[in-house]
Backbone as a printed PyTorch tensor [residue, N CA C, xyz], in Angstrom:
tensor([[[-31.7180, -37.3640,  29.7360],
         [-33.0600, -38.1780,  29.5980],
         [-33.5210, -38.1530,  28.5070]],

        [[-33.2530, -39.1510,  27.6520],
         [-33.9510, -39.2680,  26.3570],
         [-35.6560, -39.3610,  27.0870]],

        [[-36.2760, -38.6020,  25.7690],
         [-37.6870, -39.0010,  25.6710],
         [-38.0570, -40.0350,  25.0430]],

        [[-40.2020, -40.6180,  25.8900],
         [-39.8680, -41.4950,  24.8550],
         [-41.2570, -41.7240,  24.4430]],

        [[-41.3550, -41.6360,  22.6070],
         [-42.2230, -41.5740,  21.9470],
         [-43.1370, -42.7730,  21.7430]],

        [[-44.1690, -42.9720,  21.1410],
         [-45.0020, -44.1680,  20.6810],
         [-45.0840, -43.5250,  19.3070]],

        [[-44.6450, -43.8860,  18.2550],
         [-44.7320, -44.0110,  16.7690],
         [-45.8310, -45.2270,  16.6210]],

        [[-47.3570, -44.0840,  15.8700],
         [-47.8570, -45.0560,  15.5010],
         [-48.8560, -44.1920,  14.0950]],

        [[-48.4010, -45.5480,  12.8160],
         [-48.5420, -45.5830,  11.9080],
         [-48.4340, -47.0530,  11.1790]],

        [[-49.9600, -46.9250,  10.2540],
         [-50.0830, -48.2290,   9.6140],
         [-48.9640, -48.7560,   8.9980]],

        [[-48.1660, -47.8600,   8.8070],
         [-46.8960, -47.9360,   7.3990],
         [-45.5660, -48.6610,   7.9210]],

        [[-45.3900, -50.0950,   8.1420],
         [-44.3620, -50.1430,   8.6070],
         [-43.4760, -49.4660,   8.5460]],

        [[-42.9780, -49.1120,   6.9000],
         [-41.8170, -48.3310,   6.7340],
         [-41.4370, -47.0080,   7.1160]],

        [[-42.7080, -46.7250,   7.0860],
         [-42.3040, -44.8450,   7.9030],
         [-42.1530, -45.3110,   9.3630]],

        [[-42.7240, -46.2410,  10.3240],
         [-42.2000, -46.1970,  11.4440],
         [-40.7620, -46.2730,  11.5740]],

        [[-40.7420, -47.2670,  11.0160],
         [-39.0070, -46.9700,  10.4940],
         [-38.0710, -46.3530,  10.5230]],

        [[-38.3950, -45.2480,   9.6920],
         [-37.8790, -44.0550,   8.8250],
         [-37.9190, -43.7980,  10.6120]],

        [[-38.8560, -42.9980,  10.9580],
         [-39.6130, -42.0240,  11.8090],
         [-38.5540, -42.2460,  13.4720]],

        [[-38.1700, -43.8780,  13.4480],
         [-37.7350, -44.2730,  14.7720],
         [-36.1680, -43.6650,  14.4050]],

        [[-35.6200, -44.1850,  13.3550],
         [-34.1430, -44.1140,  12.7950],
         [-34.7990, -42.0560,  12.9330]],

        [[-34.8690, -42.1460,  12.4970],
         [-34.6960, -39.7440,  12.7560],
         [-35.0590, -39.8250,  13.6100]],

        [[-35.3460, -39.7450,  15.1170],
         [-35.6500, -40.1630,  15.8750],
         [-34.8750, -40.3130,  17.0290]],

        [[-34.2700, -41.4870,  16.9390],
         [-33.2610, -41.7550,  17.9990],
         [-31.9330, -41.7160,  16.8930]],

        [[-31.4230, -40.8770,  15.9760],
         [-29.8320, -40.5820,  15.5110],
         [-28.8110, -40.0700,  16.1680]],

        [[-29.9980, -39.2490,  16.9960],
         [-29.4360, -37.7150,  18.4110],
         [-29.1180, -39.0060,  20.1300]],

        [[-29.9400, -39.2790,  20.0610],
         [-30.3310, -40.5360,  21.4520],
         [-31.5650, -38.9860,  22.3220]],

        [[-32.1130, -38.1050,  21.5590],
         [-32.8190, -37.7410,  22.0870],
         [-34.2990, -38.7810,  22.8030]],

        [[-34.6460, -39.3200,  21.7010],
         [-35.6190, -40.2760,  21.9220],
         [-35.1780, -41.5400,  21.7020]],

        [[-36.5720, -42.8770,  22.6980],
         [-35.9560, -43.6200,  22.7750],
         [-37.9640, -44.0590,  22.1210]],

        [[-38.0680, -44.9600,  21.1880],
         [-38.7250, -45.3440,  20.4020],
         [-39.4030, -46.7530,  21.0710]],

        [[-40.8680, -46.3340,  20.5540],
         [-41.8940, -47.8100,  20.2100],
         [-42.7840, -47.3270,  19.6170]],

        [[-43.1450, -48.3820,  18.4140],
         [-44.4920, -48.4950,  17.6920],
         [-45.6570, -49.1260,  17.8080]],

        [[-47.1420, -48.2510,  17.1070],
         [-48.2370, -49.0900,  17.1120],
         [-48.5650, -48.6170,  15.5980]],

        [[-48.8070, -50.1280,  15.1220],
         [-49.5300, -50.1030,  13.6990],
         [-50.9070, -49.8060,  13.5560]],

        [[-51.5690, -49.3370,  15.0620],
         [-53.1980, -49.0170,  14.7460],
         [-54.1310, -48.4350,  16.2070]],

        [[-54.7790, -47.8630,  15.9760],
         [-55.4160, -46.8210,  17.1420],
         [-55.8120, -48.0290,  18.3480]],

        [[-56.1390, -49.1910,  18.2750],
         [-56.1460, -50.2530,  19.4510],
         [-54.8560, -50.4490,  19.8140]],

        [[-53.8320, -50.7750,  19.5460],
         [-52.6290, -50.7480,  19.6860],
         [-52.0400, -50.1030,  20.5740]],

        [[-51.7910, -48.2970,  19.9760],
         [-51.4580, -47.0090,  20.5110],
         [-52.7490, -47.0850,  21.9850]],

        [[-53.7410, -47.4510,  22.3750],
         [-53.9080, -47.7390,  23.2790],
         [-53.7010, -48.6480,  23.9450]],

        [[-53.7010, -49.4690,  23.5250],
         [-52.9760, -50.7620,  24.8210],
         [-50.7950, -50.0110,  25.1810]],

        [[-50.6150, -49.1640,  24.4800],
         [-49.0720, -49.5850,  24.2940],
         [-48.8870, -48.3610,  26.0430]],

        [[-50.0080, -46.7360,  25.4270],
         [-50.1680, -46.8880,  26.2950],
         [-50.7770, -46.4490,  28.3850]],

        [[-51.6470, -46.7670,  27.2780],
         [-52.2190, -47.8000,  28.9990],
         [-51.2210, -48.5960,  29.8570]],

        [[-50.1760, -49.2300,  28.5930],
         [-48.8470, -50.4070,  30.0920],
         [-47.5850, -49.1500,  29.8210]],

        [[-47.0260, -48.3160,  29.3230],
         [-46.1350, -47.8610,  29.4240],
         [-46.0070, -46.1500,  29.6740]],

        [[-45.3510, -45.4040,  31.0110],
         [-45.4610, -44.0690,  30.4060],
         [-44.8330, -43.1310,  29.4040]],

        [[-45.2130, -42.9830,  28.4330],
         [-44.6430, -42.6320,  27.1720],
         [-44.6510, -40.5970,  27.3200]],

        [[-44.0840, -39.9750,  26.3570],
         [-43.7280, -38.3730,  27.1250],
         [-44.5680, -37.8160,  25.9420]],

        [[-44.6090, -38.6150,  25.2250],
         [-45.1640, -38.7570,  23.6820],
         [-45.8500, -39.0910,  22.6970]],

        [[-46.7850, -39.2270,  21.7740],
         [-47.4700, -39.9270,  20.9860],
         [-46.8600, -39.2000,  19.4630]],

        [[-46.2860, -40.3260,  18.3530],
         [-46.7040, -38.8770,  17.2530],
         [-47.5310, -39.9700,  16.4370]],

        [[-48.4400, -39.6770,  15.9120],
         [-49.7490, -40.5350,  15.3820],
         [-50.2550, -39.5330,  14.2210]],

        [[-50.4630, -40.8350,  13.0520],
         [-50.8690, -40.8620,  12.2000],
         [-52.0400, -40.5990,  12.0060]],

        [[-52.0990, -39.4320,  11.0260],
         [-54.1940, -38.8700,  11.1270],
         [-55.3580, -39.9450,   9.9920]],

        [[-54.2550, -40.4760,   9.4180],
         [-54.8970, -41.3960,   8.4070],
         [-54.7360, -43.1210,   8.4500]],

        [[-54.6810, -43.1080,   9.7820],
         [-55.1450, -44.7240,  10.1730],
         [-56.0280, -45.5780,   9.1570]],

        [[-55.0020, -46.5800,   8.7710],
         [-56.7210, -47.6010,   8.5160],
         [-55.7050, -48.7110,   9.4360]],

        [[-57.2430, -49.6140,   9.3060],
         [-56.8970, -51.3390,   9.6070],
         [-58.3150, -51.8340,   9.7000]],

        [[-58.9470, -51.0930,  10.3250],
         [-60.6900, -51.2600,  11.0460],
         [-60.9500, -51.8040,  11.9240]],

        [[-60.5600, -51.4610,  13.4320],
         [-59.8870, -51.7460,  14.4640],
         [-61.5600, -50.8560,  14.8120]],

        [[-61.8870, -50.3450,  14.3690],
         [-62.6840, -49.2590,  15.1060],
         [-61.6550, -47.5970,  14.9750]],

        [[-61.0070, -47.6120,  15.0190],
         [-60.0110, -45.5170,  15.1120],
         [-59.6640, -45.7320,  14.1310]],

        [[-60.2340, -45.5810,  12.7650],
         [-59.4090, -45.4660,  11.3860],
         [-59.4260, -43.9770,  11.5530]],

        [[-59.8690, -43.3270,  12.3230],
         [-59.6580, -41.4650,  12.1090],
         [-58.2990, -41.5080,  12.7070]],

        [[-57.2240, -40.3390,  12.8620],
         [-56.2170, -39.9330,  13.9820],
         [-57.1030, -39.3800,  14.9030]],

        [[-58.0880, -38.8820,  14.3840],
         [-58.6970, -37.7220,  15.0230],
         [-59.3160, -38.3880,  16.7100]],

        [[-59.7700, -39.6770,  15.8580],
         [-60.3470, -40.1640,  16.9630],
         [-59.9350, -41.0220,  18.1550]],

        [[-58.4820, -41.0890,  17.7040],
         [-57.6460, -42.1800,  18.1060],
         [-57.2300, -41.0350,  19.8400]],

        [[-57.0610, -40.0250,  18.9170],
         [-56.0450, -38.9360,  18.9050],
         [-57.5510, -38.3810,  20.6650]],

        [[-58.7700, -37.8720,  20.0150],
         [-59.3590, -37.8510,  21.7410],
         [-59.3450, -38.9480,  22.5000]],

        [[-58.8920, -40.2030,  22.2880],
         [-59.0960, -41.2270,  22.9240],
         [-57.4780, -41.3780,  24.0170]],

        [[-56.6970, -41.0020,  23.5110],
         [-56.0850, -40.8470,  23.9880],
         [-55.1660, -39.9990,  25.2230]],

        [[-56.2120, -38.7720,  24.9790],
         [-55.9320, -37.5990,  25.4480],
         [-56.8300, -38.2090,  27.2550]],

        [[-57.7440, -39.2340,  27.2820],
         [-58.7880, -39.9450,  28.3780],
         [-57.8600, -40.4240,  28.6440]],

        [[-56.7470, -41.0210,  28.5460],
         [-55.8810, -42.5280,  28.7920],
         [-55.2560, -41.9200,  29.3760]],

        [[-54.3550, -40.8000,  28.7670],
         [-53.0970, -40.6130,  29.1530],
         [-53.4530, -39.1090,  28.9910]],

        [[-53.7050, -38.1230,  29.9220],
         [-54.0960, -36.4120,  29.3130],
         [-52.6650, -35.8040,  29.3410]],

        [[-51.6850, -36.5410,  29.9550],
         [-50.1970, -36.0540,  30.9170],
         [-49.9140, -36.3820,  29.4290]],

        [[-49.8840, -37.1390,  28.3140],
         [-48.6200, -37.4380,  27.7120],
         [-49.3770, -36.4630,  26.1120]],

        [[-47.9550, -36.2650,  26.1630],
         [-48.4720, -35.1620,  24.5830],
         [-48.3750, -36.1410,  23.1690]],

        [[-49.8760, -35.7270,  22.4030],
         [-50.1400, -36.4430,  20.7290],
         [-49.4770, -35.0560,  20.2150]],

        [[-49.0450, -35.4540,  19.1270],
         [-48.5590, -35.1110,  17.8820],
         [-49.3690, -35.6450,  16.4800]],

        [[-49.3610, -34.7060,  15.8210],
         [-49.6890, -35.7290,  14.5630],
         [-49.6060, -35.7070,  13.3260]],

        [[-49.5870, -36.1170,  12.5770],
         [-48.4340, -36.1610,  11.3560],
         [-49.2520, -36.8000,  10.3160]],

        [[-49.0940, -36.7180,   9.1130],
         [-49.6100, -36.8230,   7.9510],
         [-48.7060, -36.4440,   6.5680]],

        [[-49.2200, -37.5220,   5.5370],
         [-48.6390, -36.5860,   4.6490],
         [-48.5670, -35.9740,   4.2310]],

        [[-50.2440, -35.3290,   4.0640],
         [-50.7870, -34.3090,   3.5230],
         [-49.9990, -32.7910,   4.2410]],

        [[-50.4430, -31.6920,   3.5630],
         [-50.4020, -30.4940,   4.8170],
         [-51.7080, -30.5200,   5.3310]],

        [[-50.9320, -29.7720,   6.3380],
         [-52.3320, -29.2780,   7.8000],
         [-53.4960, -28.1940,   7.2000]],

        [[-53.5770, -27.4980,   6.2850],
         [-54.5210, -26.8970,   6.2180],
         [-55.3570, -28.2960,   5.4750]],

        [[-55.5180, -29.3510,   4.8390],
         [-56.5170, -29.8860,   4.9830],
         [-57.6740, -31.1560,   5.2220]],

        [[-56.8080, -29.8690,   6.4820],
         [-57.4650, -30.8850,   7.5990],
         [-58.5240, -29.5930,   8.1010]],

        [[-58.2220, -29.0630,   8.0230],
         [-58.6230, -27.3350,   8.5220],
         [-59.0510, -27.4360,  10.3120]],

        [[-59.6880, -27.0630,  10.5260],
         [-60.1010, -26.7460,  11.8250],
         [-60.2800, -28.0730,  12.8420]],

        [[-60.0250, -29.4730,  11.6620],
         [-60.0330, -30.5420,  12.9200],
         [-58.7930, -30.5030,  14.0120]],

        [[-57.5010, -29.9860,  13.4990],
         [-56.1550, -29.8440,  14.1740],
         [-56.6570, -29.5360,  15.3430]],

        [[-57.1520, -27.5090,  15.3710],
         [-57.0400, -27.2840,  16.0350],
         [-57.7360, -27.7630,  17.6460]],

        [[-59.2970, -28.2270,  16.8770],
         [-61.0010, -28.4850,  17.8600],
         [-59.9930, -29.8590,  18.9040]],

        [[-58.9050, -30.5520,  18.0450],
         [-57.8710, -31.6410,  18.9920],
         [-57.5730, -31.4420,  20.4240]],

        [[-57.7260, -32.6760,  20.8540],
         [-56.2220, -32.5170,  22.2650],
         [-54.8980, -32.0090,  21.9800]],

        [[-54.2950, -32.8080,  20.7840],
         [-52.8400, -32.5140,  19.6250],
         [-51.9320, -31.3760,  20.3370]],

        [[-50.7580, -31.6960,  20.7630],
         [-49.9420, -29.9590,  21.2740],
         [-49.7390, -29.8210,  19.6870]],

        [[-49.8660, -30.1000,  18.4110],
         [-49.3070, -29.7050,  17.4040],
         [-49.7400, -30.4400,  15.9410]],

        [[-49.1410, -30.1830,  15.3290],
         [-48.6170, -31.2270,  13.6090],
         [-48.1300, -31.2930,  12.5750]],

        [[-47.4020, -31.8810,  12.1580],
         [-45.9910, -32.0930,  11.9080],
         [-46.1570, -32.8040,  10.3120]],

        [[-45.8890, -31.8310,   9.2070],
         [-46.1080, -32.7040,   7.5970],
         [-44.6100, -34.0800,   7.9890]],

        [[-44.8390, -35.0290,   7.2940],
         [-44.6420, -36.5030,   7.4410],
         [-42.5000, -35.7280,   6.9010]],

        [[-43.1340, -35.2420,   6.1670],
         [-41.6020, -34.9370,   5.3880],
         [-40.8640, -33.7790,   6.1060]],

        [[-41.2880, -32.8730,   6.8220],
         [-40.5510, -32.7060,   7.5250],
         [-40.6590, -33.0460,   9.4930]],

        [[-40.8400, -33.7910,   9.6210],
         [-40.6200, -34.7030,  10.2540],
         [-38.7330, -34.9470,  11.0670]],

        [[-38.6190, -34.8810,  12.4370],
         [-37.1870, -34.3900,  12.7260],
         [-37.2780, -34.1260,  13.6990]],

        [[-36.2930, -35.1610,  15.0660],
         [-36.6500, -34.8170,  16.3210],
         [-36.2380, -32.9290,  16.8240]],

        [[-35.9750, -32.3800,  15.7380],
         [-35.9780, -31.0850,  16.6180],
         [-37.4160, -30.5730,  16.6320]],

        [[-38.2210, -30.9500,  15.2610],
         [-39.7730, -30.4500,  15.2880],
         [-40.0370, -30.8320,  16.1060]],

        [[-40.1710, -32.5320,  16.0950],
         [-40.5260, -33.4520,  17.9040],
         [-40.8170, -32.4590,  18.7590]],

        [[-39.2530, -32.4920,  19.7190],
         [-38.6530, -31.8460,  20.6900],
         [-39.8420, -30.2640,  20.2210]],

        [[-39.5530, -29.7600,  19.5880],
         [-40.1000, -28.1540,  20.1490],
         [-41.3610, -28.3780,  20.1990]],

        [[-42.3820, -29.2270,  19.9030],
         [-43.8180, -29.3160,  19.3210],
         [-44.0070, -29.9650,  21.0930]],

        [[-43.4790, -31.0670,  21.6380],
         [-43.4590, -31.8220,  23.2400],
         [-43.2080, -30.2530,  23.9110]],

        [[-42.7080, -29.5430,  24.1050],
         [-41.6770, -28.7510,  25.3020],
         [-42.5810, -27.7280,  25.0840]],

        [[-43.3590, -26.9800,  24.1820],
         [-44.4600, -25.3960,  24.0740],
         [-45.7010, -26.1620,  24.5490]],

        [[-46.0070, -27.8400,  24.1800],
         [-47.1160, -28.1500,  24.4630],
         [-47.7300, -28.2770,  25.8600]]])
């Protein structure tokens, strides 16, 4: 049975690419959100296995920081695995990734269904 994943990114182009990559082998069914507020609403209305969350959200909804969204998701849906992602490397975020409730981090250029599956399964 496919896992459900919410792709949260303010760039619709990245969401489309991520959706195509994750749904290609039938392992994932995806939904999308363009902001932190949309992500919290989606998690509240549907059961999700994972959230792929861009660290660098923008949008002025009070959740520009992906780390803040990650903490809020952990409160609202603690059983949902959150995987942080960014176009930048993890080292640039230092201890913030390790100190977050996320199960892991993926650089956007290395996104694949297999990589996401590993993080969600290990988390």
